[in-house]
C-alpha positions as CSV (number, residue, x, y, z in Angstrom):
1,M,11.9,25.1,-15.1
2,T,14.4,24.0,-16.8
3,A,17.3,26.3,-18.1
4,G,19.0,26.3,-21.6
5,C,22.9,25.4,-21.7
6,A,25.2,22.5,-23.3
7,T,27.1,20.1,-21.1
8,A,31.1,19.4,-21.1
9,D,30.1,16.5,-23.7
10,G,29.2,19.5,-25.9
11,A,25.1,18.5,-26.0
12,P,23.3,21.1,-26.5
13,G,19.3,21.4,-24.9
14,A,18.0,22.3,-21.3
15,V,18.9,20.6,-18.0
16,G,14.8,18.5,-17.0
17,G,14.8,20.6,-13.9
18,A,14.8,18.8,-10.2
19,G,11.8,18.8,-9.0
20,V,8.2,19.8,-10.5
21,G,7.2,22.9,-8.6
22,D,4.7,21.0,-5.8
23,P,3.7,23.7,-3.0
24,Y,4.5,21.2,-0.3
25,F,7.6,19.2,-2.1
26,P,9.0,21.5,-4.4
27,R,12.0,19.5,-5.5
28,A,9.3,16.3,-5.5
29,G,9.6,14.8,-9.4
30,N,11.5,16.5,-12.0
31,G,11.2,18.4,-15.3
32,G,11.9,17.7,-18.9
33,Y,11.1,14.4,-19.6
34,D,7.7,11.8,-18.5
35,V,8.2,8.3,-17.2
36,T,6.4,5.4,-19.2
37,H,7.3,2.4,-18.0
38,Y,9.4,1.1,-14.8
39,A,11.3,-1.9,-14.9
40,L,12.5,-2.9,-11.1
41,D,14.5,-6.1,-10.6
42,L,15.6,-6.1,-6.7
43,T,17.2,-8.8,-4.8
44,Y,16.8,-8.3,-0.4
45,T,18.4,-10.0,2.1
46,P,16.3,-9.4,6.0
47,G,19.7,-10.2,7.6
48,D,21.7,-8.1,6.8
49,R,19.0,-5.1,5.5
50,R,21.1,-5.0,2.0
51,L,19.2,-4.3,-1.6
52,T,20.9,-4.3,-4.2
53,G,18.6,-3.2,-6.9
54,R,18.8,-2.4,-11.0
55,A,15.8,0.1,-12.7
56,L,15.1,0.1,-16.4
57,L,13.1,3.9,-17.0
58,T,11.3,4.1,-20.2
59,A,10.7,7.5,-21.1
60,R,9.6,10.5,-23.0
61,A,11.8,13.7,-23.0
62,A,9.0,16.7,-23.5
63,E,12.2,19.5,-24.8
64,D,15.9,18.8,-26.0
65,L,17.6,17.8,-22.4
66,S,21.2,17.9,-22.1
67,A,21.0,16.4,-19.0
68,F,17.5,15.2,-16.4
69,N,17.1,14.3,-12.6
70,L,16.3,11.3,-10.7
71,D,15.0,11.1,-7.3
72,L,17.2,9.0,-5.0
73,E,17.5,9.6,-1.4
74,G,20.3,7.8,-0.3
75,L,21.8,4.3,-1.7
76,T,24.6,4.0,-3.5
77,V,24.4,4.0,-7.4
78,E,26.4,1.9,-9.1
79,T,26.3,2.9,-12.7
80,V,23.9,4.3,-15.2
81,E,23.5,3.8,-18.8
82,V,20.8,5.7,-21.1
83,D,20.0,4.0,-24.3
84,G,22.4,1.3,-23.6
85,E,25.4,4.4,-23.3
86,Q,27.5,4.6,-20.0
87,A,26.6,8.0,-19.3
88,R,27.8,11.0,-16.6
89,W,26.4,11.5,-13.2
90,E,26.0,13.3,-10.2
91,R,24.6,13.3,-6.8
92,E,23.2,16.1,-4.5
93,G,21.1,15.3,-1.9
94,Q,17.5,13.4,-3.0
95,E,18.9,14.4,-6.7
96,L,20.4,11.9,-9.2
97,T,21.9,14.3,-12.5
98,V,22.1,12.0,-15.3
99,H,24.1,13.5,-18.3
100,P,23.2,11.0,-21.3
101,P,25.5,10.9,-24.2
102,G,25.3,13.3,-26.8
103,G,22.2,14.5,-25.4
104,L,17.6,13.8,-25.9
105,T,16.1,15.3,-28.8
106,G,11.9,16.7,-27.9
107,G,9.9,13.7,-28.1
108,A,12.4,11.1,-28.5
109,D,11.5,7.9,-26.3
110,F,14.7,6.7,-24.2
111,R,15.6,4.2,-21.9
112,V,18.0,4.7,-18.4
113,A,19.1,2.2,-16.6
114,V,20.6,2.7,-13.0
115,A,21.6,-0.3,-10.6
116,Y,21.9,1.0,-7.5
117,A,22.8,-1.4,-3.9
118,G,22.8,-0.2,0.3
119,R,20.3,0.0,3.1
120,P,17.5,2.0,1.8
121,R,16.2,4.5,4.7
122,T,13.2,5.0,6.4
123,I,12.5,9.0,5.8
124,T,10.9,10.5,8.4
125,D,7.3,13.0,7.3
126,P,7.4,16.2,8.0
127,D,4.0,15.4,10.5
128,G,6.4,12.6,11.8
129,S,5.2,9.4,10.4
130,K,7.4,6.9,8.8
131,E,7.6,6.0,5.1
132,G,10.0,4.8,2.7
133,W,12.0,1.2,3.4
134,L,10.4,0.0,6.9
135,P,12.2,-3.3,8.2
136,T,9.5,-6.0,10.3
137,P,10.1,-9.1,11.7
138,D,10.9,-10.5,9.1
139,G,11.2,-8.8,6.2
140,A,10.6,-5.3,4.8
141,L,7.8,-2.9,3.4
142,A,8.3,-0.3,0.9
143,L,5.7,2.4,1.3
144,G,5.7,5.8,-0.8
145,Q,3.3,8.8,0.8
146,P,4.5,11.1,0.2
147,V,7.7,11.2,-0.9
148,G,9.0,7.0,0.4
149,S,9.4,5.7,-2.3
150,M,12.8,7.4,-3.8
151,A,14.2,5.3,-1.0
152,W,14.0,2.4,-2.9
153,F,14.4,3.1,-6.5
154,P,15.1,6.1,-8.9
155,G,12.5,7.4,-10.7
156,N,10.5,11.2,-11.5
157,H,9.1,11.0,-7.6
158,H,5.4,12.4,-7.8
159,P,2.0,11.9,-8.6
160,S,1.7,13.6,-11.7
161,D,4.0,11.3,-13.6
162,K,1.9,8.0,-14.0
163,A,3.8,4.8,-15.1
164,A,2.7,1.1,-15.8
165,Y,5.1,-1.2,-13.4
166,D,7.3,-4.5,-13.7
167,I,9.2,-5.0,-10.2
168,A,10.8,-8.4,-9.6
169,V,11.8,-8.9,-5.7
170,T,13.8,-12.0,-4.9
171,V,14.2,-12.9,-1.6
172,P,15.4,-15.7,0.6
173,E,14.1,-18.8,0.1
174,G,10.8,-19.2,2.7
175,L,10.0,-15.4,2.3
176,T,7.1,-13.9,-0.1
177,A,7.4,-10.7,-1.7
178,V,4.4,-9.0,-2.2
179,S,3.9,-5.6,-5.0
180,N,1.3,-4.1,-6.9
181,G,-0.9,-5.6,-9.8
182,E,-0.9,-8.9,-11.2
183,P,1.8,-11.9,-10.0
184,A,4.0,-12.8,-13.3
185,G,6.1,-15.3,-11.9
186,Q,7.5,-17.1,-10.1
187,R,11.1,-19.0,-9.8
188,T,13.2,-20.8,-6.7
189,A,16.9,-21.2,-7.7
190,D,20.3,-21.4,-4.9
191,G,17.9,-20.1,-1.9
192,R,16.6,-17.5,-3.3
193,T,12.9,-17.0,-4.4
194,T,11.9,-14.3,-7.4
195,F,8.5,-13.3,-7.4
196,T,7.3,-10.7,-9.9
197,W,4.7,-8.5,-10.6
198,R,3.3,-6.4,-13.2
199,T,1.3,-3.5,-13.2
200,T,-0.3,-2.5,-16.8
201,E,-2.7,0.4,-15.3
202,Q,-1.3,3.8,-14.8
203,M,-0.1,4.5,-11.1
204,A,1.7,6.9,-9.1
205,S,5.1,5.8,-7.8
206,Y,3.6,7.1,-4.1
207,L,1.2,4.2,-4.9
208,A,4.1,1.1,-5.6
209,T,4.8,-1.4,-2.7
210,V,6.7,-4.0,-2.0
211,A,5.6,-6.2,0.8
212,I,8.1,-9.0,2.1
213,G,7.6,-11.5,5.1
214,R,6.6,-14.6,5.7
215,Y,3.2,-14.3,4.8
216,R,-0.4,-16.2,4.1
217,V,-1.0,-15.7,0.5
218,S,-4.7,-16.1,-0.6
219,R,-6.1,-16.1,-5.0
220,T,-9.6,-16.2,-4.4
221,S,-11.7,-14.2,-7.1
222,T,-15.1,-12.3,-6.7
223,E,-18.4,-13.2,-8.4
224,D,-17.7,-11.4,-11.1
225,G,-14.5,-13.0,-11.7
226,L,-11.7,-10.1,-10.6
227,P,-8.9,-11.5,-9.0
228,V,-8.4,-11.0,-5.1
229,H,-4.8,-11.8,-3.8
230,T,-4.4,-11.1,-0.1
231,A,-1.2,-11.8,2.1
232,V,-1.1,-12.0,6.0
233,D,1.7,-12.0,8.7
234,P,-0.1,-14.9,10.2
235,A,-0.1,-13.6,13.6
236,E,-3.0,-11.4,11.9
237,A,-4.5,-14.6,10.5
238,A,-7.4,-14.9,12.6
239,P,-8.1,-11.8,13.4
240,S,-8.0,-10.5,9.6
241,R,-9.9,-13.6,8.7
242,A,-13.5,-12.4,9.0
243,V,-13.6,-8.3,7.8
244,L,-11.2,-9.4,4.4
245,A,-14.0,-12.4,3.8
246,Q,-16.4,-9.2,3.3
247,L,-14.1,-7.0,0.5
248,P,-16.1,-9.1,-2.1
249,E,-18.9,-7.7,-0.6
250,V,-17.8,-4.1,0.3
251,L,-16.2,-4.0,-3.7
252,G,-19.3,-4.7,-4.8
253,W,-21.1,-2.3,-2.4
254,A,-18.5,0.5,-4.2
255,Q,-18.7,-0.7,-7.6
256,G,-22.9,-0.3,-7.5
257,R,-21.5,3.7,-5.8
258,F,-18.6,4.5,-7.4
259,G,-18.8,2.4,-11.5
260,P,-16.6,-0.4,-12.7
261,Y,-13.7,-1.2,-10.3
262,P,-11.2,0.7,-12.3
263,F,-8.3,-1.8,-12.3
264,S,-8.0,-5.1,-12.8
265,S,-7.0,-6.6,-9.2
266,T,-7.4,-5.9,-5.8
267,G,-6.8,-7.4,-2.3
268,A,-5.3,-6.5,0.9
269,V,-2.4,-7.0,2.4
270,V,-2.5,-7.1,6.5
271,D,1.5,-7.5,8.9
272,R,1.7,-7.2,12.1
273,A,0.3,-4.9,14.2
274,G,2.5,-2.4,15.1
275,A,5.0,-2.5,12.1
276,L,4.0,0.8,11.1
277,G,1.3,3.3,12.2
278,Y,-1.2,3.5,9.5
279,A,-2.6,2.0,6.4
280,L,-2.2,3.5,3.2
281,E,-4.1,2.8,-0.3
282,T,-1.3,0.9,-2.5
283,Q,-2.6,0.4,-6.0
284,N,-5.0,-2.9,-6.0
285,R,-3.8,-4.2,-2.9
286,P,-4.0,-1.5,0.3
287,V,-1.6,-2.5,2.8
288,F,-3.4,-2.7,6.3
289,P,-1.1,-2.4,10.2
290,G,-2.8,-5.5,11.8
291,A,-6.3,-6.8,10.7
292,P,-8.8,-3.5,9.7
293,T,-12.0,-3.0,10.7
294,V,-14.5,-3.3,7.7
295,R,-14.6,0.6,8.4
296,L,-11.2,1.1,7.2
297,L,-11.4,-1.2,4.7
298,V,-14.4,0.7,3.0
299,H,-12.1,3.3,2.8
300,E,-9.0,2.5,1.6
301,L,-11.2,0.6,-1.0
302,A,-12.5,3.4,-2.1
303,H,-9.1,5.0,-2.4
304,Q,-8.7,2.1,-5.9
305,W,-11.4,5.2,-7.6
306,Y,-10.8,8.6,-5.4
307,G,-6.7,8.8,-5.1
308,N,-4.9,5.6,-7.5
309,S,-6.6,5.6,-10.5
310,V,-8.0,9.9,-10.1
311,T,-4.9,11.1,-8.6
312,P,-4.2,14.1,-6.9
313,K,-1.8,16.6,-9.7
314,T,-0.1,17.7,-6.7
315,W,-0.1,16.9,-2.5
316,R,-2.1,20.5,-2.1
317,D,-5.0,18.6,-3.9
318,M,-5.0,15.5,-0.9
319,W,-8.4,15.7,0.7
320,L,-9.7,14.7,-3.6
321,N,-8.1,11.7,-2.4
322,E,-9.1,11.5,1.6
323,G,-12.7,13.5,1.7
324,F,-14.1,11.2,-0.9
325,A,-13.0,7.4,0.8
326,T,-14.0,9.7,3.8
327,Y,-17.0,10.4,2.5
328,A,-17.3,6.5,1.8
329,E,-17.3,5.6,5.1
330,W,-20.5,8.1,5.7
331,L,-22.3,6.5,2.9
332,W,-21.3,3.0,3.8
333,E,-22.9,3.2,7.2
334,E,-25.8,4.9,5.9
335,D,-26.5,2.1,3.3
336,Q,-25.8,-0.5,6.5
337,G,-28.9,1.4,7.9
338,G,-26.4,3.2,10.5
339,L,-25.6,6.9,11.2
340,T,-26.6,8.8,7.5
341,A,-24.5,10.6,6.4
342,Q,-26.5,14.0,7.3
343,Q,-26.6,13.0,10.6
344,T,-22.6,11.7,10.8
345,F,-21.8,15.3,8.9
346,D,-24.4,17.3,11.9
347,A,-21.8,15.1,14.3
348,L,-18.8,17.1,13.0
349,Y,-20.6,20.6,12.7
350,S,-21.5,20.1,16.4
351,G,-19.0,18.9,17.7
352,T,-20.0,15.9,19.5
353,Y,-17.9,13.1,17.3
354,Y,-14.7,12.8,18.7
355,P,-14.7,11.8,22.7
356,D,-12.0,14.3,22.7
357,P,-12.8,17.9,22.2
358,A,-9.4,19.3,20.6
359,E,-10.2,16.1,17.8
360,N,-13.5,18.3,17.3
361,R,-11.6,21.4,17.4
362,A,-8.7,19.8,15.1
363,V,-11.6,19.7,12.0
364,W,-11.6,23.3,11.8
365,S,-8.1,24.3,11.8
366,F,-7.1,24.7,8.6
367,P,-9.2,24.5,4.7
368,P,-8.8,21.4,3.6
369,G,-8.3,22.9,0.2
370,D,-5.2,24.2,1.4
371,P,-3.4,23.0,4.2
372,P,-0.9,25.1,5.8
373,D,2.3,22.9,5.7
374,A,3.4,19.8,4.4
375,A,3.4,18.6,7.8
376,H,-0.7,19.0,7.4
377,I,-1.3,17.5,3.9
378,S,-2.7,14.4,6.4
379,G,-4.5,16.7,8.5
380,R,-8.0,16.2,10.1
381,P,-9.5,18.5,8.0
382,V,-8.3,16.7,4.7
383,Y,-9.9,14.1,6.0
384,D,-13.5,14.7,8.2
385,R,-13.9,18.3,6.7
386,G,-13.3,17.0,3.1
387,A,-15.7,14.7,3.9
388,M,-18.1,17.7,4.9
389,V,-17.2,19.4,1.4
390,V,-18.2,16.4,-0.4
391,H,-21.5,16.4,1.3
392,K,-22.2,20.0,0.9
393,I,-21.9,19.2,-2.9
394,R,-24.7,16.5,-2.3
395,E,-27.2,19.4,-0.8
396,A,-26.1,21.6,-3.5
397,L,-26.4,19.1,-6.8
398,G,-29.4,17.1,-4.9
399,E,-29.8,12.5,-5.2
400,P,-29.7,11.9,-8.6
401,A,-26.7,14.4,-9.7
402,F,-24.6,13.9,-6.7
403,E,-25.3,10.1,-7.5
404,A,-24.0,10.3,-11.1
405,L,-21.3,12.6,-10.2
406,L,-20.2,9.7,-8.1
407,R,-19.7,7.3,-10.4
408,D,-18.4,10.3,-13.7
409,W,-15.5,11.9,-12.0
410,P,-13.9,8.8,-11.3
411,A,-14.9,7.8,-14.3
412,T,-13.5,11.0,-16.6
413,H,-10.6,11.2,-15.3
414,R,-9.7,7.8,-14.7
415,E,-6.1,7.0,-14.4
416,S,-5.3,10.5,-14.6
417,T,-3.8,13.3,-11.9
418,A,-6.9,16.0,-11.4
419,S,-5.8,19.3,-8.9
420,T,-8.3,21.2,-6.7
421,R,-9.4,23.6,-9.9
422,D,-10.2,21.0,-12.5
423,F,-12.9,19.6,-9.8
424,M,-14.4,22.6,-8.9
425,T,-15.2,23.4,-12.7
426,W,-15.8,19.4,-13.1
427,V,-18.4,20.0,-10.4
428,E,-19.7,23.4,-11.9
429,S,-20.6,22.2,-15.2
430,K,-22.6,19.6,-14.0
431,A,-24.8,22.0,-12.1
432,P,-25.6,24.9,-14.2
433,G,-27.4,27.6,-13.2
434,K,-26.3,26.4,-9.8
435,N,-23.5,29.2,-7.4
436,L,-21.2,27.3,-5.9
437,T,-18.6,30.0,-5.1
438,P,-19.9,30.8,-1.4
439,L,-19.5,26.7,-0.9
440,W,-16.2,26.3,-2.5
441,E,-15.2,29.6,-0.5
442,N,-16.6,28.5,3.0
443,W,-16.3,25.1,3.3
444,L,-13.1,24.1,1.3
445,L,-11.2,27.1,0.8
446,G,-12.7,29.4,4.0
447,E,-10.5,29.7,7.7
448,G,-12.8,28.9,10.5
449,K,-15.9,27.0,10.7
450,P,-19.3,28.3,8.5
451,T,-21.7,29.3,9.1
452,A,-24.2,26.7,9.3
C-alpha cells in the first residue's frame, strides 16, 4: 500500500510501502519499486566482528515515488545516494526511508547507494532459530531465511522481489570468502584478500549467503561440465568427503526427476559442526552444519528447483519448498531400492515413522498450506504433510502425468515466484476432468488428520 504525498523538498508522488503485506512478516519487503541488481562491497574483520559495506541497488520505480523504504536491521548508515545525489533518509526499526531528490518517475530505473558499518546482528526467528550474521570460530556465516539478510545489507527483503547479485568480500589474508554464483575475481593487497562472486540468475535475498573461514576449497565439474564449487571447514573435510563425492551422482539423479538444473553452478559449504543448527538451501551451494548425509544433500539440492528457481510468493507458501524437497528424499530412497514413497507415506499416516510419538502427532498439528503463525512456517507439517500432499497428487494424476509435473512446474516458473493458489490452479489445468478439491481441502488446507 502507498500513500500520496509530497516531501519536504516538494517532490510529488507516493511513499513506497514499508512492507509488502506478507501474512507472517508484514514489514518484510517494500512497495513501490522492484530491485533488478545488487552490488555489495563488504569488508569484514573477524577479530572485532566489524562489517563495513557499500550496497548499490539498481531498481525500477513501479509508480511516481517521493520516498521509498529499504530493510536494514542494525548497522549504522553513513550516507545514502540516489542516482549519484545525496538523499535525505531516516530510520525506524528495520525501515530505512529514502527521499530521492526530486522524486522518482514511475517506470524509470534508478540506483541507490548506501554506505554503512557496524557489528551485524544475529537475529532470533519466531521459532527460536538463529539467522542473519552468525560469527564462527574462524569467520562468519550470513544466512537469511526468512528475514536475516537485512542484518548485513539493505534491500527489498521479501521473496517476491528477486534480483541478480555481485558480491565482493574483503577479509584478512588467509581466510576465504564464499558466496553464491560464480567466482568473478580474487586479489590480495596489504594483508587482505577480496573475493568476488557473481549471480546472474534471479535470486531471492533470503537465499544469498556469505561464508567466511579457513575453508578447503575445491573446484571441479560434473560429467556434463557444470562447475562444482565446495568449501569445507578442515575439521569436516574427512567426514564430508564420501558424501560430497556423491554430489554429481545426486545432481544427475535430480535432473532425471526434475529436469535440467536451473543454475550455472552447484556445490556446497560445509562449516564446522555446531556453528549453526540447520542446513539451508542457499542458491547454488547449500550450507551444512557439519558433514551432511546423502539424504540431506538430496533435500537441499532439490531445493534448487523447488524454492530457489521457483520461489514462494509469500512465507505462507513454504510447503511448496519443503514439501517437494522432502518428497525428493522419498523418491531418492525409492529409486535406490529402499522404502517406496508409498511405504513412507503409510508410516507417517499410521504414526510409526518417528520413534517419538509426539513427533508423529506433530505431523497433524496444522495444515501445511496454512501455518498458524510465523513460528510454524518451518514446522513438521510443512515438511512431512507437505510431502504427503505431493504424494496424494501423484496418486490422483498417475505416474506419467506426475513425472511430467515434477519437471514442468519448475520449468514453467523458472526464476520466478509462485503461490499455493498458483500451484493448485496449475495442477488442475494438467488434470482435466479430475476433481482435486477434496485433496486440497483435506490434505493441504484442512485441520487435523484426514481420513484415509
